C-alpha positions, 0 to 999 in steps of 0.5 A: 730596353723594349723592342716593339715589333710593328707591321701588318698581319702575317709579317712575322711579329709573333714568330720572330718576337718569341724567337728573338726574346728567347735568344736574348733571354728577355720577356716576350709579350704579345699584345693581342694575347694580353687583350684576349686574356684581359677580355677572356675572349678571342680577338674575333669575339671582341670584334664581333661584340664591340666592333673594331672601336671596342677592340682598339680601346682595349688595345690602346690600354694594353699598349700603354701598360706594355711600354711603361712596364719595367724590364727588357722585353720583345713585344709583338704589337697588333697590326693596328697598334700604330693607330694609337699615334699618341702612344708612339709619339710619347714612348719612354726612353729605351723603347725601340720600334721595328717595322717588319715589312712585307709585300701584299703578295707575301702577306696574302700568301702567309694569311692564306697558308694559315689555317687559323687565320679566319678565326684569329684575324677578322676582316678589317674592311669591307673589301671584296677580297683578301688581297684588296683588303691587304692592299687597302689597309696596308696603304693606309697604315704604311705612313704610320708604320714608317713614321713611328719606326726607328728601323724597318726590315723587309721580311719578304725574302728572309726566314724567321732565323735570318730576321731574328739574327738581324734584330739581335744585332740591332738590339745589341747595338741600340741597348748599349 
């Protein structure tokens, strides 16, 4: 089985995904890291050189490989992965999608608390503030997260260990 973790930036996909994979004894895959490895550049560098369309093309190819690869895994998908609807609409059997949700306030607070955030997370829009950008992009993507998810989990009031415990229960239930 594969569990794909989707959601906006800073909702816990990478920290939760790596901890969950460790607990389950399965592979952990971070789609953004795979893109960076293949390109030999950071996400910010890719976006600076090729724009978001260039990054999205790389993301789509990597995502397609991930979902069709054999073996159990927990996958942290980039926040915009749901923009590749044709992949999510045609997932192979054994792929379960979880939307890690968080409020605009939580997302903004988490991004601002992350000292690497500026270099790792290039702007997604021309909004005048981070709060405006998060609000705008989240409102655009929320219907896609909802549409393509098998399960949604609000991470606002949960820490990583609580989220991992919840997802471990779900993994055991759906992988039977």
